[in-house]
Chimera marker file (.cmm) of the C-alpha trace (Angstrom):
<marker_set name="trace">
<marker id="1" x="188.381" y="96.141" z="-5.491" r="1" g="1" b="0" radius="0.5"/>
<marker id="2" x="186.247" y="98.985" z="-5.295" r="1" g="1" b="0" radius="0.5"/>
<marker id="3" x="182.999" y="98.868" z="-3.349" r="1" g="1" b="0" radius="0.5"/>
<marker id="4" x="179.630" y="101.222" z="-2.049" r="1" g="1" b="0" radius="0.5"/>
<marker id="5" x="180.192" y="102.469" z="1.684" r="1" g="1" b="0" radius="0.5"/>
<marker id="6" x="177.360" y="104.811" z="3.492" r="1" g="1" b="0" radius="0.5"/>
<marker id="7" x="177.994" y="106.251" z="7.006" r="1" g="1" b="0" radius="0.5"/>
<marker id="8" x="175.519" y="108.239" z="9.294" r="1" g="1" b="0" radius="0.5"/>
<marker id="9" x="176.720" y="108.921" z="12.783" r="1" g="1" b="0" radius="0.5"/>
<marker id="10" x="174.525" y="110.238" z="15.713" r="1" g="1" b="0" radius="0.5"/>
<marker id="11" x="172.048" y="111.827" z="13.950" r="1" g="1" b="0" radius="0.5"/>
<marker id="12" x="174.246" y="113.696" z="11.281" r="1" g="1" b="0" radius="0.5"/>
<marker id="13" x="173.575" y="114.012" z="7.639" r="1" g="1" b="0" radius="0.5"/>
<marker id="14" x="177.540" y="112.359" z="7.379" r="1" g="1" b="0" radius="0.5"/>
<marker id="15" x="177.730" y="110.058" z="4.367" r="1" g="1" b="0" radius="0.5"/>
<marker id="16" x="181.025" y="108.588" z="2.970" r="1" g="1" b="0" radius="0.5"/>
<marker id="17" x="181.103" y="106.576" z="-0.308" r="1" g="1" b="0" radius="0.5"/>
<marker id="18" x="183.494" y="104.901" z="-2.512" r="1" g="1" b="0" radius="0.5"/>
<marker id="19" x="183.469" y="103.660" z="-5.818" r="1" g="1" b="0" radius="0.5"/>
<marker id="20" x="181.575" y="100.847" z="-7.006" r="1" g="1" b="0" radius="0.5"/>
<marker id="21" x="182.562" y="98.191" z="-8.945" r="1" g="1" b="0" radius="0.5"/>
<marker id="22" x="180.658" y="95.498" z="-10.859" r="1" g="1" b="0" radius="0.5"/>
<marker id="23" x="177.989" y="93.283" z="-9.801" r="1" g="1" b="0" radius="0.5"/>
<marker id="24" x="178.571" y="93.915" z="-6.081" r="1" g="1" b="0" radius="0.5"/>
<marker id="25" x="175.623" y="95.991" z="-3.780" r="1" g="1" b="0" radius="0.5"/>
<marker id="26" x="176.671" y="98.733" z="-1.611" r="1" g="1" b="0" radius="0.5"/>
<marker id="27" x="177.466" y="98.149" z="1.783" r="1" g="1" b="0" radius="0.5"/>
<marker id="28" x="175.560" y="100.588" z="4.036" r="1" g="1" b="0" radius="0.5"/>
<marker id="29" x="176.333" y="100.935" z="7.335" r="1" g="1" b="0" radius="0.5"/>
<marker id="30" x="174.427" y="103.112" z="9.700" r="1" g="1" b="0" radius="0.5"/>
<marker id="31" x="175.733" y="103.918" z="13.029" r="1" g="1" b="0" radius="0.5"/>
<marker id="32" x="172.890" y="104.899" z="15.448" r="1" g="1" b="0" radius="0.5"/>
<marker id="33" x="173.151" y="106.987" z="18.891" r="1" g="1" b="0" radius="0.5"/>
<marker id="34" x="171.544" y="105.265" z="21.512" r="1" g="1" b="0" radius="0.5"/>
<marker id="35" x="168.639" y="106.700" z="21.683" r="1" g="1" b="0" radius="0.5"/>
<marker id="36" x="167.898" y="105.990" z="18.464" r="1" g="1" b="0" radius="0.5"/>
<marker id="37" x="168.775" y="102.190" z="18.874" r="1" g="1" b="0" radius="0.5"/>
<marker id="38" x="166.655" y="102.088" z="21.811" r="1" g="1" b="0" radius="0.5"/>
<marker id="39" x="163.435" y="103.565" z="19.900" r="1" g="1" b="0" radius="0.5"/>
<marker id="40" x="164.186" y="101.298" z="17.311" r="1" g="1" b="0" radius="0.5"/>
<marker id="41" x="164.315" y="98.631" z="19.855" r="1" g="1" b="0" radius="0.5"/>
<marker id="42" x="161.303" y="99.571" z="21.298" r="1" g="1" b="0" radius="0.5"/>
<marker id="43" x="159.340" y="100.171" z="18.245" r="1" g="1" b="0" radius="0.5"/>
<marker id="44" x="160.563" y="96.358" z="16.891" r="1" g="1" b="0" radius="0.5"/>
<marker id="45" x="158.254" y="95.239" z="19.859" r="1" g="1" b="0" radius="0.5"/>
<marker id="46" x="155.303" y="97.223" z="19.908" r="1" g="1" b="0" radius="0.5"/>
<marker id="47" x="156.045" y="100.630" z="21.665" r="1" g="1" b="0" radius="0.5"/>
<marker id="48" x="155.621" y="103.754" z="19.463" r="1" g="1" b="0" radius="0.5"/>
<marker id="49" x="158.936" y="105.698" z="20.389" r="1" g="1" b="0" radius="0.5"/>
<marker id="50" x="160.729" y="108.389" z="18.828" r="1" g="1" b="0" radius="0.5"/>
<marker id="51" x="163.963" y="109.032" z="19.160" r="1" g="1" b="0" radius="0.5"/>
<marker id="52" x="164.719" y="113.214" z="19.638" r="1" g="1" b="0" radius="0.5"/>
<marker id="53" x="167.655" y="115.404" z="18.718" r="1" g="1" b="0" radius="0.5"/>
<marker id="54" x="170.482" y="115.474" z="21.206" r="1" g="1" b="0" radius="0.5"/>
<marker id="55" x="170.194" y="118.312" z="23.170" r="1" g="1" b="0" radius="0.5"/>
<marker id="56" x="166.900" y="120.167" z="22.455" r="1" g="1" b="0" radius="0.5"/>
<marker id="57" x="164.890" y="119.231" z="25.354" r="1" g="1" b="0" radius="0.5"/>
<marker id="58" x="164.705" y="121.716" z="28.275" r="1" g="1" b="0" radius="0.5"/>
<marker id="59" x="164.833" y="118.301" z="30.557" r="1" g="1" b="0" radius="0.5"/>
<marker id="60" x="168.703" y="117.284" z="29.184" r="1" g="1" b="0" radius="0.5"/>
<marker id="61" x="169.979" y="120.579" z="30.594" r="1" g="1" b="0" radius="0.5"/>
<marker id="62" x="168.639" y="119.467" z="34.557" r="1" g="1" b="0" radius="0.5"/>
<marker id="63" x="170.903" y="117.688" z="37.003" r="1" g="1" b="0" radius="0.5"/>
<marker id="64" x="170.610" y="113.743" z="35.750" r="1" g="1" b="0" radius="0.5"/>
<marker id="65" x="171.419" y="111.986" z="39.411" r="1" g="1" b="0" radius="0.5"/>
<marker id="66" x="170.045" y="112.843" z="42.502" r="1" g="1" b="0" radius="0.5"/>
<marker id="67" x="172.086" y="112.798" z="46.048" r="1" g="1" b="0" radius="0.5"/>
<marker id="68" x="169.285" y="111.421" z="48.169" r="1" g="1" b="0" radius="0.5"/>
<marker id="69" x="170.656" y="107.723" z="47.245" r="1" g="1" b="0" radius="0.5"/>
<marker id="70" x="173.797" y="106.596" z="47.823" r="1" g="1" b="0" radius="0.5"/>
<marker id="71" x="174.356" y="104.096" z="44.861" r="1" g="1" b="0" radius="0.5"/>
<marker id="72" x="173.445" y="106.765" z="42.181" r="1" g="1" b="0" radius="0.5"/>
<marker id="73" x="175.784" y="107.897" z="40.216" r="1" g="1" b="0" radius="0.5"/>
<marker id="74" x="177.198" y="111.431" z="40.635" r="1" g="1" b="0" radius="0.5"/>
<marker id="75" x="178.338" y="111.818" z="37.476" r="1" g="1" b="0" radius="0.5"/>
<marker id="76" x="176.334" y="111.404" z="34.097" r="1" g="1" b="0" radius="0.5"/>
<marker id="77" x="176.604" y="111.641" z="30.081" r="1" g="1" b="0" radius="0.5"/>
<marker id="78" x="172.637" y="112.458" z="28.663" r="1" g="1" b="0" radius="0.5"/>
<marker id="79" x="172.186" y="109.713" z="25.450" r="1" g="1" b="0" radius="0.5"/>
<marker id="80" x="169.445" y="111.529" z="24.137" r="1" g="1" b="0" radius="0.5"/>
<marker id="81" x="165.325" y="111.452" z="25.005" r="1" g="1" b="0" radius="0.5"/>
<marker id="82" x="162.670" y="109.438" z="23.389" r="1" g="1" b="0" radius="0.5"/>
<marker id="83" x="158.818" y="110.523" z="22.827" r="1" g="1" b="0" radius="0.5"/>
<marker id="84" x="156.753" y="107.347" z="23.983" r="1" g="1" b="0" radius="0.5"/>
<marker id="85" x="153.064" y="107.189" z="22.355" r="1" g="1" b="0" radius="0.5"/>
<marker id="86" x="149.618" y="105.694" z="24.129" r="1" g="1" b="0" radius="0.5"/>
<marker id="87" x="151.289" y="104.901" z="27.352" r="1" g="1" b="0" radius="0.5"/>
<marker id="88" x="151.375" y="106.621" z="30.999" r="1" g="1" b="0" radius="0.5"/>
<marker id="89" x="154.157" y="109.064" z="30.374" r="1" g="1" b="0" radius="0.5"/>
<marker id="90" x="155.791" y="111.287" z="27.483" r="1" g="1" b="0" radius="0.5"/>
<marker id="91" x="159.175" y="110.571" z="27.749" r="1" g="1" b="0" radius="0.5"/>
<marker id="92" x="162.639" y="108.870" z="28.387" r="1" g="1" b="0" radius="0.5"/>
<marker id="93" x="165.783" y="110.551" z="29.255" r="1" g="1" b="0" radius="0.5"/>
<marker id="94" x="168.927" y="107.639" z="28.132" r="1" g="1" b="0" radius="0.5"/>
<marker id="95" x="172.250" y="108.739" z="30.074" r="1" g="1" b="0" radius="0.5"/>
<marker id="96" x="175.174" y="107.141" z="31.102" r="1" g="1" b="0" radius="0.5"/>
<marker id="97" x="176.405" y="106.746" z="34.060" r="1" g="1" b="0" radius="0.5"/>
<marker id="98" x="180.393" y="106.467" z="34.581" r="1" g="1" b="0" radius="0.5"/>
<link id1="1" id2="2" r="1" g="1" b="0" radius="0.2"/>
<link id1="2" id2="3" r="1" g="1" b="0" radius="0.2"/>
<link id1="3" id2="4" r="1" g="1" b="0" radius="0.2"/>
<link id1="4" id2="5" r="1" g="1" b="0" radius="0.2"/>
<link id1="5" id2="6" r="1" g="1" b="0" radius="0.2"/>
<link id1="6" id2="7" r="1" g="1" b="0" radius="0.2"/>
<link id1="7" id2="8" r="1" g="1" b="0" radius="0.2"/>
<link id1="8" id2="9" r="1" g="1" b="0" radius="0.2"/>
<link id1="9" id2="10" r="1" g="1" b="0" radius="0.2"/>
<link id1="10" id2="11" r="1" g="1" b="0" radius="0.2"/>
<link id1="11" id2="12" r="1" g="1" b="0" radius="0.2"/>
<link id1="12" id2="13" r="1" g="1" b="0" radius="0.2"/>
<link id1="13" id2="14" r="1" g="1" b="0" radius="0.2"/>
<link id1="14" id2="15" r="1" g="1" b="0" radius="0.2"/>
<link id1="15" id2="16" r="1" g="1" b="0" radius="0.2"/>
<link id1="16" id2="17" r="1" g="1" b="0" radius="0.2"/>
<link id1="17" id2="18" r="1" g="1" b="0" radius="0.2"/>
<link id1="18" id2="19" r="1" g="1" b="0" radius="0.2"/>
<link id1="19" id2="20" r="1" g="1" b="0" radius="0.2"/>
<link id1="20" id2="21" r="1" g="1" b="0" radius="0.2"/>
<link id1="21" id2="22" r="1" g="1" b="0" radius="0.2"/>
<link id1="22" id2="23" r="1" g="1" b="0" radius="0.2"/>
<link id1="23" id2="24" r="1" g="1" b="0" radius="0.2"/>
<link id1="24" id2="25" r="1" g="1" b="0" radius="0.2"/>
<link id1="25" id2="26" r="1" g="1" b="0" radius="0.2"/>
<link id1="26" id2="27" r="1" g="1" b="0" radius="0.2"/>
<link id1="27" id2="28" r="1" g="1" b="0" radius="0.2"/>
<link id1="28" id2="29" r="1" g="1" b="0" radius="0.2"/>
<link id1="29" id2="30" r="1" g="1" b="0" radius="0.2"/>
<link id1="30" id2="31" r="1" g="1" b="0" radius="0.2"/>
<link id1="31" id2="32" r="1" g="1" b="0" radius="0.2"/>
<link id1="32" id2="33" r="1" g="1" b="0" radius="0.2"/>
<link id1="33" id2="34" r="1" g="1" b="0" radius="0.2"/>
<link id1="34" id2="35" r="1" g="1" b="0" radius="0.2"/>
<link id1="35" id2="36" r="1" g="1" b="0" radius="0.2"/>
<link id1="36" id2="37" r="1" g="1" b="0" radius="0.2"/>
<link id1="37" id2="38" r="1" g="1" b="0" radius="0.2"/>
<link id1="38" id2="39" r="1" g="1" b="0" radius="0.2"/>
<link id1="39" id2="40" r="1" g="1" b="0" radius="0.2"/>
<link id1="40" id2="41" r="1" g="1" b="0" radius="0.2"/>
<link id1="41" id2="42" r="1" g="1" b="0" radius="0.2"/>
<link id1="42" id2="43" r="1" g="1" b="0" radius="0.2"/>
<link id1="43" id2="44" r="1" g="1" b="0" radius="0.2"/>
<link id1="44" id2="45" r="1" g="1" b="0" radius="0.2"/>
<link id1="45" id2="46" r="1" g="1" b="0" radius="0.2"/>
<link id1="46" id2="47" r="1" g="1" b="0" radius="0.2"/>
<link id1="47" id2="48" r="1" g="1" b="0" radius="0.2"/>
<link id1="48" id2="49" r="1" g="1" b="0" radius="0.2"/>
<link id1="49" id2="50" r="1" g="1" b="0" radius="0.2"/>
<link id1="50" id2="51" r="1" g="1" b="0" radius="0.2"/>
<link id1="51" id2="52" r="1" g="1" b="0" radius="0.2"/>
<link id1="52" id2="53" r="1" g="1" b="0" radius="0.2"/>
<link id1="53" id2="54" r="1" g="1" b="0" radius="0.2"/>
<link id1="54" id2="55" r="1" g="1" b="0" radius="0.2"/>
<link id1="55" id2="56" r="1" g="1" b="0" radius="0.2"/>
<link id1="56" id2="57" r="1" g="1" b="0" radius="0.2"/>
<link id1="57" id2="58" r="1" g="1" b="0" radius="0.2"/>
<link id1="58" id2="59" r="1" g="1" b="0" radius="0.2"/>
<link id1="59" id2="60" r="1" g="1" b="0" radius="0.2"/>
<link id1="60" id2="61" r="1" g="1" b="0" radius="0.2"/>
<link id1="61" id2="62" r="1" g="1" b="0" radius="0.2"/>
<link id1="62" id2="63" r="1" g="1" b="0" radius="0.2"/>
<link id1="63" id2="64" r="1" g="1" b="0" radius="0.2"/>
<link id1="64" id2="65" r="1" g="1" b="0" radius="0.2"/>
<link id1="65" id2="66" r="1" g="1" b="0" radius="0.2"/>
<link id1="66" id2="67" r="1" g="1" b="0" radius="0.2"/>
<link id1="67" id2="68" r="1" g="1" b="0" radius="0.2"/>
<link id1="68" id2="69" r="1" g="1" b="0" radius="0.2"/>
<link id1="69" id2="70" r="1" g="1" b="0" radius="0.2"/>
<link id1="70" id2="71" r="1" g="1" b="0" radius="0.2"/>
<link id1="71" id2="72" r="1" g="1" b="0" radius="0.2"/>
<link id1="72" id2="73" r="1" g="1" b="0" radius="0.2"/>
<link id1="73" id2="74" r="1" g="1" b="0" radius="0.2"/>
<link id1="74" id2="75" r="1" g="1" b="0" radius="0.2"/>
<link id1="75" id2="76" r="1" g="1" b="0" radius="0.2"/>
<link id1="76" id2="77" r="1" g="1" b="0" radius="0.2"/>
<link id1="77" id2="78" r="1" g="1" b="0" radius="0.2"/>
<link id1="78" id2="79" r="1" g="1" b="0" radius="0.2"/>
<link id1="79" id2="80" r="1" g="1" b="0" radius="0.2"/>
<link id1="80" id2="81" r="1" g="1" b="0" radius="0.2"/>
<link id1="81" id2="82" r="1" g="1" b="0" radius="0.2"/>
<link id1="82" id2="83" r="1" g="1" b="0" radius="0.2"/>
<link id1="83" id2="84" r="1" g="1" b="0" radius="0.2"/>
<link id1="84" id2="85" r="1" g="1" b="0" radius="0.2"/>
<link id1="85" id2="86" r="1" g="1" b="0" radius="0.2"/>
<link id1="86" id2="87" r="1" g="1" b="0" radius="0.2"/>
<link id1="87" id2="88" r="1" g="1" b="0" radius="0.2"/>
<link id1="88" id2="89" r="1" g="1" b="0" radius="0.2"/>
<link id1="89" id2="90" r="1" g="1" b="0" radius="0.2"/>
<link id1="90" id2="91" r="1" g="1" b="0" radius="0.2"/>
<link id1="91" id2="92" r="1" g="1" b="0" radius="0.2"/>
<link id1="92" id2="93" r="1" g="1" b="0" radius="0.2"/>
<link id1="93" id2="94" r="1" g="1" b="0" radius="0.2"/>
<link id1="94" id2="95" r="1" g="1" b="0" radius="0.2"/>
<link id1="95" id2="96" r="1" g="1" b="0" radius="0.2"/>
<link id1="96" id2="97" r="1" g="1" b="0" radius="0.2"/>
<link id1="97" id2="98" r="1" g="1" b="0" radius="0.2"/>
</marker_set>
């Protein structure tokens, strides 16, 4: 049995396709980066949100934590930025603590 399969990973245009057979519909899988997934969820809830390309904004190159708060994580991973429209703030940075 053959099937079609497409995959997009973390904003890259990487697609994989396998042959199609008969009446079967192609299977389409799109893996979203965390900031893309959060932006989609925000849009579903009426917030105008647009994911930005990972590593392109200057804020992403600054420390993600503060030494002022004891419970704040010391190590974090940048997962991207989201531009917000129509609110009192413009950007949201998505980080993952370890």
